[in-house]
C-alpha positions in Angstrom: 0.0 0.0 0.0 1.4 3.4 -1.0 0.8 6.3 1.3 -0.1 9.6 -0.1 2.0 12.6 0.9 -1.0 14.3 2.5 -1.8 11.5 5.0 -0.2 11.8 8.4 2.6 9.4 9.2 1.6 6.4 11.4 2.7 6.6 15.0 3.6 3.5 16.9 3.8 3.7 20.6 7.5 3.4 21.6 8.3 1.6 24.8 10.5 3.6 27.1 13.7 2.1 28.5 14.2 1.9 32.3 16.5 5.0 32.2 13.9 7.0 30.2 11.1 5.9 32.6 13.2 7.1 35.6 13.9 10.4 33.9 10.3 10.9 33.0 9.1 10.2 36.5 11.5 12.7 38.0 10.4 15.4 35.4 6.7 14.6 36.1 7.2 14.9 39.9 8.9 18.3 39.5 6.2 19.7 37.2 3.6 22.1 38.7 0.1 22.3 37.3 -1.0 25.6 35.8 -3.7 27.8 37.5 -7.1 27.1 36.2 -8.7 30.2 34.7 -12.3 30.5 33.8 -12.8 31.3 30.2 -13.6 35.0 29.4 -17.0 34.0 27.8 -18.1 32.5 31.1 -17.4 35.9 32.9 -19.4 37.8 30.2 -22.3 35.4 30.6 -22.4 36.2 34.4 -22.6 39.9 33.6 -19.0 40.7 34.6 -16.7 42.9 32.7 -14.3 41.7 30.1 -10.9 41.0 31.8 -8.4 43.7 31.3 -5.3 42.5 29.5 -2.2 42.7 31.6 0.9 44.1 30.1 3.4 41.4 29.1 5.9 40.6 31.8 9.5 39.9 31.2 10.1 36.2 31.1 11.9 34.8 34.0 15.4 33.5 33.2 15.5 29.8 33.0 16.9 28.0 36.0 20.5 27.2 35.5 21.3 23.6 35.4 24.3 23.0 37.7 26.4 20.0 36.8 28.7 18.9 39.5 32.0 17.5 38.1 32.6 13.9 39.1 35.4 13.5 41.6 38.7 12.5 40.1 39.2 8.8 40.1 41.5 7.5 42.7 45.1 7.1 41.5 45.6 3.5 40.5 48.9 1.8 41.3 51.2 1.1 38.3 50.8 -2.0 36.3 52.2 -5.3 37.5 55.9 -5.8 36.6 57.6 -9.1 36.1 60.5 -10.0 38.4 63.9 -9.3 36.9 65.9 -12.2 35.6 68.6 -11.7 38.3 66.1 -11.4 41.1 64.4 -14.7 40.0 67.8 -16.4 39.7 68.9 -15.3 43.2 65.6 -16.4 44.7 65.8 -19.8 43.0 69.4 -20.3 44.2 68.7 -19.1 47.7 70.9 -16.1 47.5 67.9 -13.8 48.1 65.7 -14.7 51.1 62.0 -15.5 50.8 60.6 -13.5 53.7 57.4 -15.4 54.1 55.4 -18.2 52.5 51.8 -19.5 52.5 50.5 -22.8 51.3 46.9 -22.7 49.9 46.7 -26.5 49.2 43.3 -28.0 50.0 41.5 -24.7 50.6 38.3 -23.6 48.9 38.5 -20.5 46.7 36.7 -18.4 49.3 38.9 -19.5 52.2 42.1 -19.2 50.1 41.1 -15.7 48.9 40.7 -14.5 52.5 43.9 -16.2 53.6 45.8 -14.7 50.8 44.6 -11.2 51.5 45.4 -11.5 55.2 48.8 -13.0 54.5 49.8 -10.3 52.0 48.7 -7.5 54.3 50.6 -9.1 57.2 53.8 -9.6 55.1 53.6 -6.1 53.8 53.2 -4.7 57.3 56.2 -6.8 58.4 58.3 -5.2 55.7 58.7 -8.4 53.6 60.0 -7.9 50.0 59.6 -11.4 48.5 57.0 -14.0 49.5 56.2 -17.4 48.1 52.6 -18.4 47.5 52.1 -22.2 47.0 48.9 -22.9 45.0 49.4 -26.5 44.0 49.3 -27.8 40.4 45.8 -29.3 40.5 44.5 -32.8 41.2 45.1 -34.4 37.7 47.7 -33.7 35.1 45.0 -33.0 32.5 43.4 -30.2 34.5 44.9 -27.0 35.8 44.2 -26.3 39.4 41.6 -23.7 40.4 43.8 -21.8 42.8 46.7 -21.9 40.3 44.4 -20.1 37.9 42.7 -17.8 40.4 45.7 -16.5 42.5 47.3 -14.5 39.6 43.8 -12.9 38.9 43.3 -12.0 42.6 46.7 -10.3 42.7 45.6 -8.1 39.8 42.5 -6.8 41.6 42.6 -3.3 43.1 42.5 -4.6 46.7 45.9 -6.3 46.3 47.5 -4.0 43.6 48.5 -1.6 46.3 50.6 -4.3 47.9 51.9 -6.3 44.9 54.6 -5.1 42.6 54.8 -8.2 40.4 54.9 -12.0 40.5 56.3 -14.9 38.5 56.2 -18.7 38.5 58.6 -20.1 41.1 61.7 -22.3 40.4 61.1 -26.0 40.5 62.9 -26.2 43.8 60.2 -23.9 45.3 57.2 -25.6 43.7 57.6 -24.7 40.0 54.2 -24.3 38.2 52.4 -24.7 41.5 53.9 -21.7 43.3 54.6 -18.0 42.7 57.3 -15.6 43.7 55.6 -12.3 44.7 57.4 -9.0 45.1 55.7 -6.7 47.6 55.8 -2.9 47.7 57.8 -1.2 50.4 55.8 -0.3 53.5 55.5 3.4 54.1 
């Protein structure tokens, strides 16, 4: 069917999104109804005089919309940095001490996460530089352990980024694929 140019366009009702509905509700709440005025013809019918026209008044300036700037985002710590080759070598050979260690074997993710956070805060408070986190390699050779996958992700989260400078897989003598050397930031 071809529409003629004189026919009005069809209007479908558009469904508002949740954001638009919230916005509309806030606008509707702030709107004030106009005063009801009786029509001039009704006054004439009662025998009253025609209303005198008031001189036009200056329009009120529109209310200024004040937009508050968002607070500046908190300064995030620098990105994680891998340990240097020399540092890793000294740790592996025992020339550089490992200040603290934690073994997360057999813990659930929730328990291990809480234990890791507490351990890293305690080690940082004690002034430790290098710590060893033992996650285990997983139960079967075909599957990677859950904690082995999760611990590196947890150390990248903002709650631990303020403590951790970087980390790498440990030497075979310290657990190999199932352990991590972690360098902590200096306590201030």
